C-alpha positions in Angstrom: -42.0 -228.7 -61.5 -41.4 -225.3 -59.8 -41.4 -222.3 -62.0 -40.3 -218.7 -61.9 -43.0 -216.6 -60.4 -44.4 -213.5 -62.1 -45.7 -210.3 -60.4 -47.5 -207.7 -62.3 -47.5 -204.2 -60.8 -49.9 -201.7 -62.4 -51.9 -198.6 -61.5 -55.0 -200.2 -63.0 -56.4 -203.6 -61.8 -58.4 -203.9 -65.0 -55.4 -203.4 -67.2 -53.3 -205.9 -65.2 -56.0 -208.6 -65.2 -56.6 -208.2 -69.0 -52.9 -208.4 -69.8 -52.4 -211.5 -67.6 -55.5 -213.2 -69.0 -54.4 -212.7 -72.6 -50.9 -214.0 -71.7 -52.3 -217.2 -70.1 -54.1 -218.0 -73.3 -50.7 -218.4 -75.0 -49.7 -221.2 -72.5 -50.4 -224.8 -73.2 -50.1 -226.8 -69.9 -49.3 -225.6 -66.4 -48.9 -221.8 -66.0 -46.3 -220.2 -63.7 -47.5 -218.6 -60.4 -48.7 -215.1 -61.2 -49.8 -212.4 -58.7 -51.2 -209.0 -59.5 -50.5 -206.0 -57.3 -52.6 -203.2 -58.8 -54.6 -200.3 -57.6 -55.0 -199.0 -54.1 -56.9 -200.5 -51.2 -59.9 -198.3 -51.8 -60.1 -199.2 -55.5 -58.5 -196.1 -56.9 -55.7 -195.9 -59.5 -52.2 -196.3 -57.8 -49.7 -198.7 -56.5 -48.8 -199.9 -52.9 -45.3 -201.1 -52.0 -46.6 -203.3 -49.2 -49.0 -205.0 -51.6 -46.2 -205.6 -54.1 -44.1 -207.2 -51.3 -46.9 -209.6 -50.4 -47.4 -210.5 -54.1 -43.7 -211.3 -54.5 -43.8 -213.6 -51.5 -47.0 -215.3 -52.8 -45.5 -215.8 -56.3 -42.2 -217.3 -55.1 -42.1 -221.1 -55.6 -38.4 -221.3 -54.9 -37.2 -220.3 -58.4 -37.3 -216.5 -58.0 -39.7 -213.8 -59.1 -39.8 -211.5 -62.2 -41.6 -208.2 -61.6 -43.2 -206.4 -64.6 -44.2 -202.8 -63.9 -46.2 -200.2 -65.8 -45.8 -196.5 -64.9 -43.0 -194.6 -63.1 -44.4 -194.7 -59.6 -45.0 -198.5 -60.0 -41.2 -198.8 -60.4 -40.8 -196.8 -57.1 -43.3 -199.1 -55.4 -41.6 -202.2 -56.6 -38.2 -200.9 -55.5 -39.6 -200.1 -52.0 -41.3 -203.5 -51.9 -37.8 -205.2 -51.9 -37.3 -203.7 -48.4 -40.6 -205.1 -47.1 -40.3 -208.7 -48.1 -41.8 -210.9 -45.3 -39.0 -213.5 -45.5 -35.4 -213.4 -46.6 -33.9 -215.2 -49.5 -36.4 -214.5 -52.3 -34.5 -213.8 -55.5 -36.2 -210.9 -57.4 -35.6 -209.3 -60.8 -37.3 -205.9 -61.6 -37.6 -206.2 -65.3 -37.3 -203.0 -67.5 -39.7 -204.5 -70.1 -42.6 -203.0 -72.0 -45.7 -203.8 -69.9 -48.0 -206.0 -72.1 -45.3 -207.5 -74.3 -43.1 -208.1 -71.2 -45.9 -210.0 -69.4 -46.5 -212.2 -72.5 -42.8 -213.1 -72.8 -42.2 -213.7 -69.1 -45.3 -216.0 -68.8 -44.4 -218.0 -71.8 -40.7 -218.3 -70.8 -41.5 -219.2 -67.2 -44.1 -221.8 -68.3 -41.4 -223.4 -70.5 -39.2 -223.9 -67.5 -36.6 -221.1 -68.0 -34.5 -219.9 -65.1 -35.1 -216.4 -63.6 -32.4 -214.6 -65.6 -33.6 -216.1 -68.8 -37.2 -215.1 -68.0 -36.1 -211.5 -67.2 -34.1 -211.4 -70.5 -36.9 -212.7 -72.6 -39.3 -210.2 -71.1 -36.9 -207.3 -71.6 -36.3 -208.2 -75.3 -40.0 -208.8 -76.0 -40.3 -205.7 -78.2 -37.5 -206.6 -80.6 -39.6 -209.0 -82.7 -42.3 -206.3 -83.2 -39.7 -203.6 -84.0 -38.1 -205.9 -86.6 -41.4 -206.7 -88.2 -42.5 -203.1 -88.4 -39.2 -201.7 -89.4 -38.1 -198.1 -88.9 -40.8 -195.5 -89.2 -40.1 -192.1 -90.9 -41.7 -189.4 -88.7 -43.4 -186.3 -90.3 -41.0 -183.5 -91.0 -42.9 -180.7 -89.3 -42.5 -181.7 -85.6 -39.7 -181.6 -83.1 -39.9 -185.2 -82.0 -36.7 -187.2 -82.6 -37.2 -191.0 -82.3 -34.2 -192.8 -81.0 -34.9 -196.5 -80.2 -36.1 -197.3 -77.6 -36.7 -193.8 -76.3 -38.7 -191.0 -77.8 -37.1 -187.5 -77.4 -38.6 -184.1 -78.2 -37.6 -180.5 -77.6 -40.1 -177.7 -77.1 -39.7 -174.1 -76.2 -41.5 -172.4 -73.3 -43.7 -169.6 -74.7 -45.9 -168.7 -71.7 -44.7 -165.9 -69.5 -44.4 -168.0 -66.3 -43.1 -171.3 -67.5 -44.1 -174.5 -65.8 -45.7 -173.3 -62.6 -48.4 -175.2 -60.6 -51.2 -175.3 -63.2 -49.0 -176.3 -66.2 -47.4 -178.9 -64.0 -50.8 -180.3 -63.1 -51.8 -180.3 -66.9 -48.7 -182.3 -67.8 -49.4 -184.9 -65.0 -53.0 -185.1 -66.2 -51.9 -185.6 -69.8 -50.0 -188.7 -68.8 -52.7 -190.2 -66.6 -53.7 -192.8 -69.1 -50.2 -193.4 -70.5 -47.9 -196.3 -69.6 -44.8 -194.4 -70.8 -42.1 -193.4 -68.4 -41.4 -189.7 -69.1 -38.8 -187.2 -67.9 -38.3 -183.5 -68.6 -35.1 -181.5 -68.4 -33.7 -178.2 -69.4 -30.1 -177.0 -70.1 -29.8 -175.9 -66.5 -31.8 -178.6 -64.7 -31.4 -182.4 -64.6 -34.3 -184.6 -65.7 -37.3 -184.9 -63.4 -40.3 -187.2 -63.6 -43.1 -185.7 -65.8 -45.5 -187.2 -63.3 -44.2 -185.1 -60.4 -45.8 -181.6 -60.1 -43.2 -180.5 -57.6 -40.4 -181.8 -59.7 -41.6 -180.0 -62.8 -42.0 -176.8 -60.8 -38.5 -177.1 -59.5 -37.1 -176.9 -63.1 -37.5 -173.1 -62.7 -38.4 -172.6 -66.4 -38.6 -169.2 -68.1 -39.9 -168.0 -71.5 -37.4 -169.2 -74.1 -36.2 -172.2 -72.1 -36.0 -175.4 -74.2 -37.5 -178.5 -72.6 -36.0 -181.9 -73.4 -38.8 -184.4 -73.1 -37.8 -188.1 -73.1 -40.1 -191.1 -72.9 -39.9 -194.8 -73.3 -42.3 -197.7 -72.9 -45.8 -198.2 -74.4 -47.3 -195.1 -75.7 -44.1 -193.1 -75.4 -44.6 -191.1 -78.7 -48.2 -190.2 -77.9 -47.1 -189.1 -74.4 -44.4 -186.8 -75.8 -46.7 -185.4 -78.4 -49.3 -184.4 -75.7 -46.6 -182.6 -73.7 -45.2 -180.8 -76.7 -48.7 -179.7 -77.7 -49.2 -178.3 -74.1 -45.9 -176.4 -74.2 -46.4 -174.9 -77.6 -49.9 -173.8 -76.6 -48.4 -172.1 -73.6 -50.5 -174.4 -71.4 -53.6 -172.4 -72.4 -52.1 -169.2 -70.9 -51.0 -167.6 -74.2 -53.1 -164.8 -75.7 -53.6 -164.0 -79.4 -52.0 -161.2 -81.4 -54.4 -158.4 -82.3 -55.0 -160.0 -85.6 -56.3 -163.1 -83.8 -53.5 -165.4 -84.9 -51.8 -167.6 -82.4 -48.3 -166.8 -81.2 -46.3 -170.0 -80.9 -42.7 -171.0 -80.5 -40.5 -171.9 -83.5 -41.0 -175.6 -84.4 -37.9 -177.7 -84.5 -37.7 -180.0 -87.4 -37.7 -183.8 -86.7 -34.7 -185.7 -87.8 -31.0 -185.1 -87.8 -29.8 -181.5 -87.3 -26.4 -180.4 -88.7 -23.8 -180.0 -86.0 -23.0 -176.4 -87.0 -26.7 -175.5 -86.8 -26.9 -177.1 -83.3 -23.9 -175.1 -82.1 -25.4 -171.9 -83.5 -28.7 -172.7 -81.8 -27.0 -173.4 -78.6 -25.1 -170.1 -78.7 -28.4 -168.2 -79.4 -30.1 -169.9 -76.5 -27.2 -169.2 -74.1 -27.2 -165.5 -75.2 -31.0 -165.4 -74.6 -30.6 -167.1 -71.2 -27.9 -164.5 -70.2 -30.2 -161.7 -71.2 -33.1 -163.1 -69.2 -30.8 -163.6 -66.2 -29.6 -160.0 -66.4 -33.2 -158.8 -66.7 -34.2 -160.9 -63.7 -31.3 -159.5 -61.6 -32.3 -156.0 -62.5 -35.9 -156.6 -61.5 -34.8 -158.1 -58.2 -32.6 -155.1 -57.6 -35.5 -152.8 -58.3 -37.7 -154.8 -55.9 -35.1 -154.6 -53.2 -34.8 -150.9 -53.7 -38.4 -150.5 -53.0 -37.7 -152.1 -49.5 -40.5 -154.6 -49.8 -43.3 -152.0 -50.0 -46.7 -153.5 -49.5 -48.4 -154.2 -52.8 -52.1 -154.0 -53.6 -53.2 -157.1 -55.4 -57.0 -157.0 -55.3 -58.8 -153.6 -55.4 -61.1 -152.1 -52.8 -60.8 -149.7 -49.8 -62.2 -150.9 -46.5 -62.0 -150.3 -42.8 -62.4 -153.0 -40.1 -60.9 -154.8 -37.1 -57.8 -157.0 -37.6 -58.0 -160.7 -37.0 -54.9 -162.9 -37.3 -54.8 -166.4 -38.8 -54.2 -169.1 -36.1 -50.6 -170.3 -35.7 -49.6 -173.0 -38.2 -49.6 -176.6 -37.1 -46.6 -177.5 -34.9 -43.6 -179.3 -36.3 -43.5 -183.0 -35.6 -40.8 -184.2 -33.2 -37.7 -185.2 -35.3 -36.3 -187.4 -32.5 -39.0 -190.0 -32.5 -38.1 -193.3 -34.3 -40.3 -196.2 -35.2 -39.3 -199.9 -35.2 -38.4 -201.5 -38.5 -41.4 -203.9 -38.2 -43.8 -200.9 -38.1 -42.3 -199.0 -41.0 -44.2 -200.7 -43.9 -47.5 -199.8 -42.1 -46.3 -196.2 -41.6 -45.7 -196.0 -45.4 -49.2 -197.3 -46.1 -50.6 -194.8 -43.7 -48.7 -192.0 -45.4 -50.0 -193.0 -48.8 -53.6 -193.2 -47.5 -53.3 -189.8 -45.9 -52.0 -188.3 -49.2 -55.0 -189.7 -51.0 -57.4 -188.4 -48.3 -55.9 -184.9 -48.5 -56.1 -184.9 -52.3 -59.7 -186.0 -52.1 -60.5 -183.2 -49.7 -59.0 -180.6 -52.0 -60.7 -182.1 -55.0 -64.0 -181.9 -53.1 -63.5 -178.2 -52.6 -62.4 -177.7 -56.2 -66.1 -177.9 -57.3 -65.8 -174.1 -57.3 -66.0 -172.8 -60.9 -63.0 -172.0 -63.1 -59.9 -170.4 -61.7 -60.5 -171.3 -58.0 -61.3 -174.9 -58.9 -58.3 -175.2 -61.1 -56.0 -173.9 -58.4 -57.4 -176.5 -55.9 -57.0 -179.2 -58.5 -53.4 -178.3 -59.0 -52.8 -178.3 -55.2 -54.5 -181.8 -55.0 -52.1 -183.1 -57.7 -49.2 -182.0 -55.5 -50.6 -183.9 -52.5 -50.2 -187.2 -54.4 -47.0 -186.3 -56.2 -45.2 -189.7 -56.6 -41.7 -188.2 -56.0 -42.9 -186.5 -52.9 -44.4 -189.7 -51.5 -41.3 -191.7 -52.5 -39.0 -189.2 -50.7 -41.1 -189.3 -47.5 -41.4 -193.1 -47.7 -37.6 -193.4 -48.0 -37.2 -191.3 -44.9 -39.5 -193.6 -43.0 -37.7 -196.7 -44.3 -34.1 -195.7 -43.9 -34.3 -193.5 -40.8 -37.4 -194.7 -39.0 -39.1 -191.3 -39.1 -42.7 -191.0 -38.2 -44.8 -190.5 -41.4 -45.8 -187.0 -40.3 -42.1 -186.1 -39.7 -41.1 -187.7 -43.0 -43.6 -185.6 -44.9 -42.7 -182.5 -43.0 -39.1 -182.9 -44.1 -39.9 -184.0 -47.7 -42.1 -181.0 -48.3 -39.6 -178.6 -46.6 -37.0 -179.8 -49.1 -39.2 -179.2 -52.1 -40.2 -175.7 -50.7 -36.5 -174.8 -50.4 -36.0 -175.8 -54.0 -38.9 -173.7 -55.3 -37.7 -170.7 -53.4 -34.5 -170.9 -55.3 -35.9 -171.1 -58.8 -37.7 -167.7 -59.0 -40.5 -165.6 -57.6 -43.3 -167.3 -59.5 -42.5 -170.7 -58.1 -41.7 -169.3 -54.7 -45.3 -168.1 -54.5 -46.3 -171.8 -54.6 -44.6 -172.5 -51.3 -47.7 -171.6 -49.4 -49.6 -174.3 -51.3 -47.0 -176.9 -50.2 -47.2 -175.8 -46.6 -50.9 -176.2 -46.7 -50.5 -179.7 -48.0 -48.0 -180.3 -45.2 -50.4 -179.1 -42.5 -53.2 -181.2 -43.9 -51.0 -184.3 -44.1 -49.7 -183.9 -40.5 -53.3 -183.3 -39.4 -54.6 -186.4 -41.2 -51.8 -188.5 -39.8 -52.1 -187.3 -36.2 -55.8 -186.7 -35.9 -55.4 -183.0 -35.3 -57.7 -180.3 -36.8 -56.3 -178.3 -39.7 -55.8 -174.7 -38.7 -58.3 -172.6 -40.8 -59.8 -169.2 -41.1 -61.3 -168.2 -37.7 -65.0 -167.1 -37.4 -65.2 -164.3 -34.8 -68.9 -163.7 -35.5 -68.3 -160.2 -37.0 -66.7 -158.8 -40.1 -62.9 -158.6 -40.0 -59.7 -157.9 -41.9 -57.7 -161.2 -42.1 -53.9 -161.0 -41.4 -51.7 -164.0 -42.3 -48.2 -164.8 -43.4 -49.9 -166.2 -46.5 -53.0 -168.1 -47.3 -53.4 -171.5 -48.9 -55.8 -171.8 -51.8 -58.2 -174.0 -49.8 -58.4 -171.3 -47.1 -58.7 -168.4 -49.4 -61.3 -170.1 -51.6 -63.5 -170.6 -48.5 -63.6 -167.0 -47.5 -67.0 -165.1 -47.4 -66.8 -161.6 -48.8 -69.6 -160.5 -46.4 -67.5 -161.3 -43.3 -63.9 -161.1 -44.6 -63.5 -157.4 -45.5 -59.9 -157.7 -46.7 -56.8 -159.8 -46.7 -53.3 -158.6 -45.7 -50.4 -161.1 -46.1 -46.7 -160.8 -45.4 -45.8 -162.9 -48.4 -47.1 -163.5 -51.8 -47.6 -161.2 -54.8 -50.0 -160.4 -57.7 -49.7 -164.0 -59.1 -50.0 -165.8 -55.7 -53.0 -168.0 -55.3 -54.3 -165.8 -52.5 -54.3 -162.8 -54.8 -55.9 -164.7 -57.7 -58.7 -166.0 -55.4 -59.2 -162.7 -53.6 -59.8 -161.0 -57.0 -62.2 -163.6 -58.1 -64.2 -163.2 -54.8 -64.0 -159.4 -54.9 -62.1 -159.1 -51.6 -59.6 -156.3 -51.3 -56.1 -157.7 -50.6 -52.6 -156.4 -49.9 -49.4 -158.6 -50.2 -45.8 -158.2 -49.0 -47.0 -156.3 -45.9 -44.1 -157.0 -43.6 -45.1 -157.3 -39.9 -48.8 -157.7 -40.6 -49.2 -160.7 -38.3 -47.7 -158.7 -35.4 -50.7 -156.4 -35.4 -52.9 -157.2 -32.4 -56.4 -158.6 -33.0 -59.0 -156.0 -32.9 -56.8 -153.1 -34.1 -58.8 -150.9 -36.5 -57.2 -151.0 -40.0 -57.8 -149.2 -43.2 -56.8 -151.4 -46.2 -56.5 -150.3 -49.8 -56.1 -153.2 -52.2 -55.3 -150.8 -55.1 -52.5 -148.8 -53.5 -51.2 -151.3 -50.9 -51.9 -148.9 -48.0 -52.4 -150.5 -44.5 -53.1 -147.9 -41.9 -53.4 -148.7 -38.2 -56.0 -146.8 -36.3 -57.0 -144.5 -39.2 -58.4 -141.1 -38.4 -62.0 -140.2 -38.8 -61.3 -138.5 -42.1 -59.4 -141.5 -43.4 -62.2 -143.8 -42.4 -64.6 -141.7 -44.3 -62.8 -142.7 -47.6 -63.9 -146.3 -47.1 -67.0 -148.4 -46.5 -68.2 -149.3 -43.0 -66.7 -152.4 -41.4 -69.9 -154.2 -40.8 -73.2 -155.1 -42.4 -75.6 -152.3 -41.7 -78.4 -152.5 -39.2 -81.8 -151.5 -40.2 -81.4 -147.9 -39.1 -78.2 -147.7 -41.2 -79.7 -148.9 -44.5 -79.4 -146.2 -47.2 -82.5 -144.4 -48.2 -83.1 -142.9 -51.7 -80.2 -140.4 -52.2 -81.1 -136.7 -51.9 -79.6 -133.5 -50.7 -81.3 -131.7 -47.8 -83.2 -129.5 -50.2 -84.6 -132.4 -52.3 -82.0 -132.6 -55.2 -82.0 -136.3 -56.2 -78.8 -138.3 -56.6 -79.4 -142.0 -57.2 -77.4 -144.2 -54.8 -76.5 -147.4 -56.7 -74.3 -150.4 -55.9 -71.3 -152.0 -57.7 -71.5 -155.8 -57.8 -69.9 -158.7 -59.5 -72.2 -161.6 -58.8 -75.7 -162.5 -57.6 -74.4 -162.9 -54.1 -73.3 -159.2 -54.2 -76.8 -158.4 -55.5 -78.4 -159.6 -52.2 -75.9 -157.6 -50.2 -76.7 -154.5 -52.2 -80.4 -154.8 -51.5 -79.8 -155.3 -47.8 -77.8 -152.1 -47.8 -80.6 -150.1 -49.4 -79.3 -149.7 -53.0 -81.7 -148.0 -55.3 -80.4 -150.2 -58.1 -77.1 -151.2 -59.7 -74.8 -148.7 -61.2 -72.1 -151.2 -62.2 -72.7 -154.9 -62.7 -69.3 -156.2 -63.5 -69.9 -159.3 -65.7 -66.2 -160.4 -65.6 -66.9 -163.0 -63.0 -68.9 -165.0 -65.5 -65.8 -165.1 -67.8 -62.7 -164.8 -65.7 -63.1 -168.2 -64.0 -63.7 -170.1 -67.2 -61.4 -172.2 -69.3 -64.0 -171.9 -72.1 -66.2 -169.0 -73.0 -69.5 -169.2 -71.2 -72.4 -170.2 -73.5 -75.3 -167.8 -74.1 -77.5 -170.0 -72.0 -75.0 -169.9 -69.1 -74.9 -166.1 -69.3 -78.6 -165.7 -69.5 -79.0 -167.8 -66.3 -76.4 -165.8 -64.5 -77.8 -162.4 -65.5 -81.3 -163.4 -64.7 -80.3 -164.3 -61.2 -79.2 -160.7 -60.7 -82.0 -159.0 -62.7 -84.7 -160.9 -60.7 -83.7 -159.2 -57.5 -84.2 -155.7 -58.9 -87.7 -155.7 -60.4 -88.5 -152.2 -61.6 -85.1 -150.9 -60.6 -82.2 -149.7 -62.7 -79.4 -152.3 -63.4 -76.4 -151.0 -65.4 -74.6 -153.9 -67.0 -71.1 -153.4 -68.1 -70.0 -155.6 -70.9 -66.9 -157.7 -70.5 -63.9 -155.6 -69.3 -61.2 -158.1 -70.2 -57.5 -157.5 -70.8 -54.9 -155.6 -68.7 -55.0 -157.2 -65.2 -58.0 -159.4 -66.1 -56.8 -161.9 -68.8 -59.3 -164.6 -69.8 -58.0 -168.2 -69.8 -59.9 -169.1 -73.0 -58.6 -166.2 -75.1 -55.3 -166.7 -76.8 -54.1 -163.1 -76.4 -50.4 -162.1 -76.8 -48.4 -160.7 -73.9 -48.2 -156.9 -74.0 -45.4 -154.7 -72.6 -48.0 -152.5 -70.9 -51.3 -154.3 -70.7 -53.1 -151.2 -69.2 -52.4 -149.4 -72.5 -53.2 -152.4 -74.7 -56.1 -154.6 -75.9 -58.7 -154.3 -73.1 -62.3 -153.4 -72.6 -64.3 -152.6 -75.8 -61.1 -152.9 -77.8 -61.3 -156.7 -77.2 -64.4 -156.7 -79.5 -62.2 -155.9 -82.5 -60.3 -159.1 -81.9 -63.3 -161.2 -80.8 -66.5 -159.7 -82.1 -68.5 -162.9 -81.4 -67.8 -162.5 -77.7 -69.6 -159.1 -77.5 -72.4 -160.3 -79.8 -73.1 -163.3 -77.6 -73.0 -161.3 -74.4 -75.4 -158.6 -75.7 -77.8 -161.3 -76.9 -77.6 -163.0 -73.5 -78.3 -159.6 -71.7 -81.3 -159.0 -74.0 -82.8 -162.5 -73.4 -82.3 -162.2 -69.6 -83.8 -158.7 -69.5 -86.8 -159.9 -71.5 -87.5 -162.6 -68.9 -87.3 -160.2 -65.9 -88.7 -156.8 -65.1 -85.6 -154.9 -64.1 -84.8 -151.7 -66.0 -81.7 -152.9 -67.8 -79.1 -150.4 -69.1 -76.0 -151.6 -70.8 -72.6 -149.9 -71.2 -69.2 -150.6 -72.7 -65.9 -150.1 -70.9 -62.8 -148.4 -72.1 -64.3 -146.2 -74.8 -61.8 -143.6 -76.1 -63.2 -142.2 -79.3 -66.5 -141.0 -80.7 -66.3 -143.7 -83.3 -66.0 -146.4 -80.7 -69.1 -145.1 -78.9 -71.0 -145.1 -82.2 -69.8 -148.6 -83.0 -71.0 -149.9 -79.6 -74.3 -148.1 -79.8 -74.9 -149.7 -83.2 -74.2 -153.3 -82.1 -76.3 -152.8 -78.9 -79.2 -151.4 -80.9 -78.8 -154.4 -83.3 -79.3 -156.6 -80.3 -82.5 -154.7 -79.5 -81.2 -153.3 -76.2 -82.9 -150.0 -75.1 -80.8 -147.7 -72.9 -77.2 -147.7 -74.1 -74.2 -146.0 -72.6 -70.4 -146.1 -72.3 -67.8 -145.6 -69.6 -65.5 -142.6 -69.6 -62.1 -143.8 -68.3 -59.6 -141.9 -70.4 -58.8 -138.1 -70.9 -59.5 -138.6 -74.6 -63.1 -139.7 -73.9 -63.6 -136.9 -71.3 -62.6 -134.2 -73.7 -65.0 -135.6 -76.3 -67.8 -136.3 -73.9 -70.3 -134.0 -75.6 -69.9 -135.8 -79.0 -69.9 -139.2 -77.3 -73.2 -138.3 -75.5 -74.7 -137.5 -78.9 -74.3 -141.2 -79.8 -75.5 -142.8 -76.5 -78.1 -142.3 -73.8 -75.8 -142.0 -70.7 -72.2 -142.2 -69.5 -70.6 -143.5 -66.3 -67.2 -142.3 -65.1 -64.7 -144.9 -63.9 -62.5 -142.7 -61.7 -60.0 -145.4 -61.0 -58.8 -145.7 -64.6 -59.5 -142.1 -65.4 -57.0 -141.1 -62.6 -54.3 -143.5 -63.7 -54.5 -142.3 -67.3 -54.8 -138.7 -66.4 -51.7 -138.7 -64.2 -49.8 -141.5 -66.1 -49.6 -143.3 -62.7 -50.1 -147.1 -62.4 -53.1 -147.5 -60.1 -51.4 -150.6 -58.6 -48.2 -148.7 -57.6 -48.1 -147.9 -53.9 -45.4 -145.2 -54.5 -47.7 -143.3 -56.9 -50.8 -143.6 -54.7 -51.0 -139.8 -54.1 -51.3 -139.2 -57.9 -54.3 -141.6 -58.0 -56.1 -139.8 -55.1 -59.6 -139.0 -56.4 -59.3 -135.5 -54.7 -56.7 -134.4 -57.2 -57.9 -131.2 -58.9 -56.9 -132.5 -62.4 -59.2 -135.5 -62.0 -62.1 -133.4 -60.7 -61.7 -131.0 -63.7 -62.1 -134.0 -66.0 -65.2 -135.1 -64.2 -66.6 -131.5 -64.4 -66.0 -131.5 -68.1 -68.0 -134.7 -68.6 -70.8 -133.5 -66.2 -71.1 -130.2 -68.2 -71.4 -132.2 -71.4 -74.2 -134.2 -69.8 -76.1 -131.1 -68.8 -75.8 -129.7 -72.4 -77.2 -132.9 -73.8 -79.8 -133.5 -71.0 -78.4 -136.9 -70.3 -77.5 -138.6 -67.0 -73.9 -138.8 -65.8 -72.9 -141.3 -63.2 -69.7 -142.1 -61.2 -69.0 -145.8 -60.5 -65.3 -145.6 -59.4 -63.9 -145.7 -55.9 -64.5 -141.9 -55.6 -68.2 -142.4 -55.3 -67.8 -144.2 -51.9 -66.2 -141.2 -50.2 -69.0 -139.4 -48.2 -67.3 -136.1 -48.4 -66.3 -136.4 -52.0 -69.8 -137.4 -52.8 -70.8 -133.8 -52.1 -68.2 -132.5 -54.5 -69.4 -134.9 -57.2 -73.0 -133.8 -56.7 -71.9 -130.2 -57.0 -70.1 -130.9 -60.3 -73.4 -132.2 -61.7 -73.2 -136.0 -61.2 -76.7 -137.6 -61.2 -75.9 -141.0 -59.7 -73.2 -142.5 -57.5 -72.4 -146.2 -57.5 -70.2 -147.8 -54.9 -69.6 -150.9 -52.8 -72.8 -151.7 -50.9 -71.4 -151.1 -47.5 -70.6 -147.5 -48.4 -74.2 -146.6 -49.4 -75.5 -145.6 -45.9 -72.6 -143.3 -45.1 -72.8 -141.5 -48.5 -76.6 -141.2 -48.1 -76.3 -139.5 -44.7 -73.6 -137.1 -46.1 -75.9 -136.0 -49.0 -78.9 -135.5 -46.7 -76.8 -133.2 -44.5 -76.1 -130.6 -47.3 -78.0 -128.4 -49.7 -77.3 -128.5 -53.5 -75.8 -125.0 -53.1 -73.3 -126.2 -50.5 -72.4 -129.1 -52.8 -71.7 -126.6 -55.6 -69.5 -124.4 -53.4 -67.7 -127.5 -52.2 -67.1 -128.6 -55.8 -65.7 -125.1 -56.8 -63.3 -125.1 -53.8 -62.0 -128.6 -54.5 -61.3 -127.9 -58.2 -59.4 -124.7 -57.2 -57.2 -126.5 -54.7 -53.6 -127.3 -55.4 -53.4 -130.6 -53.5 -55.7 -133.4 -52.3 -55.1 -132.4 -48.7 -56.0 -128.8 -49.3 -59.1 -129.8 -51.3 -60.4 -131.9 -48.4 -59.7 -129.2 -45.9 -61.4 -126.6 -48.0 -64.5 -128.8 -48.4 -64.7 -129.6 -44.7 -64.7 -125.9 -44.0 -67.6 -125.3 -46.3 -69.7 -128.2 -45.0 -68.6 -127.7 -41.3 -67.0 -131.1 -40.8 
């Protein structure tokens, strides 16, 4: 007797086989024909429309076939499979049944001789007996989930500042990886999208205060919804705590019926809030337009070097080519394989720690986005496009959508285009355009950089990045900051600059100067790694006055470069890199290993370790810290220790253990000290950790004016001229339009430095400068004349500063300092000093 056939479509072969095996145990006598279409051809989780089509053909015994599916993309594969059936006339039902219960009911019904429609109906109704037996379940009263049979519905309010961008989208997809539920997410402004589609989620264009409507059905629906609600309420790990240390979360909607009047009132409040946000967004866009797209510094540093443009992007596939119907199923298989290969390449490169790795993982998730693959597959099936052309169009459509939903999502377009280039390359056998290697240091010019390209940059060869698109939150900017590479975004016309053009790039102010003058070049480091004769020697004026020449570094790789450039030691070891790229705080053991890798290179030499300078433009993913209206004036630097004292305690302990294992002369200092009491507090905890030489950074006018009392509490101070300038002149250091106020040649800033140097002389304690000002060879003479005893800078600047010092006596330096402090503008200060030192 012929029976209705059953096809089981699942992402997991193991799950499918187990469910079918259990169902067959319920059958006495002959079983119906059953075929499994599960997993991919290379044994990974996924589904294949062509494999489903073959399974349907194999299961058909003339009575039709019922298809039971697990996850959302399995449904898409099954729908596509109907177009690929190898022979006509097969009657198929795609059954919207719960996966395991549906398989049981379908197998038993088909084995009993039921017709196709009856088998499909029995499978679809399989959950009713369980629901009747269990009865209705009262949910807890303190959650927003509203259970409506058969769907589970929840509402959750966006609390993180950027909504569902790439990384939150990837987190949602990851949270559903083991779930069988079909889940959609919508907002009041946007129609539902699949919660398994990163690009779909990003296209929602969510903002803080938006309410997500999360709906799921199928096995595990409630658990799936709960996971997403938890992610949203947690701000996807991007929220930061209030100063008290408590978490800031969105209001919790009560589960259960809500009175109609209350719903109307809530709707009115949300619409009013939405209107306010829209008005604010319009005002911000108008302000941005008024600035005429001025270049924006997104990663600090000031360098000079030759321009080098990124190669042209991969060419657009021919839209006129069509492939025969018989070849289209194979083209769709090749498309899916290429997507898996590209995702695997990106995941392979995501072994980089923390932030960089997370960004590449998020990009990899977009490469296998089921909605994206389904869109491209439909273009192949319906129009006969080549797979590369289909993917080109599908990604172009998503990119257009993201551009329309706001700047944060628009900055993800470069990531999509990178996926498109890699997909086209994989499908056509062409090489993916990447960062060129000219054999010498360069300044890279591009429209924008994809995460995979930016993550592969080497800071010793790529001196800076200048892009025409992007912004502070673009992946290029995030990765550039993590690698310590200066970067400027929104620099219109950058890629029109010919290769080899000498450029000066300032990643703090956004300046990009073509063919800079000799004086302008003197404010930045040299554009190449020094030859032996250019390596800095111990710093000294021509008459023997010693000024230690130290390096600023952020990692053990920088430490090697510092030694090659002749650094006498380290004046600023920024420890942020050990923290910024972590989703959890690094352990003491991890920190010890990191610090030892630096200390070991400087046996017998000074290494000044700055404790964690978090906050402001350096938020930590693992700290739940509240958004602040002006982060530069908020909880940052040493102030963070009031909120998270264990963080400082663990770091000091790790520094002590690492120092005890090596022979470097380790000094430790705290950033962002503003009062005598803060200096005293840090000195106390550092002494408790048994650390020897203890200092603080002077970065605010308040600290500069109390320098003598602060020095009574510590052994040394180091002046951070970048922040000291911005706080002295009330000028955001990242604002290109205020760059002249942040010029280290400003007399007001030099007077602040003089005040601190005088306090150091009175106390007999060393005063260093570790800001950008120390890298200016001419200004180094002024700082020496003011009484600064050490200058710490980017390694490439050491040789030039050393030569400048060696060319002048201490008396000339003092005269230069006096002239600069008496000048009324940075330009007149430079001119006066040049006249004194004959330059």
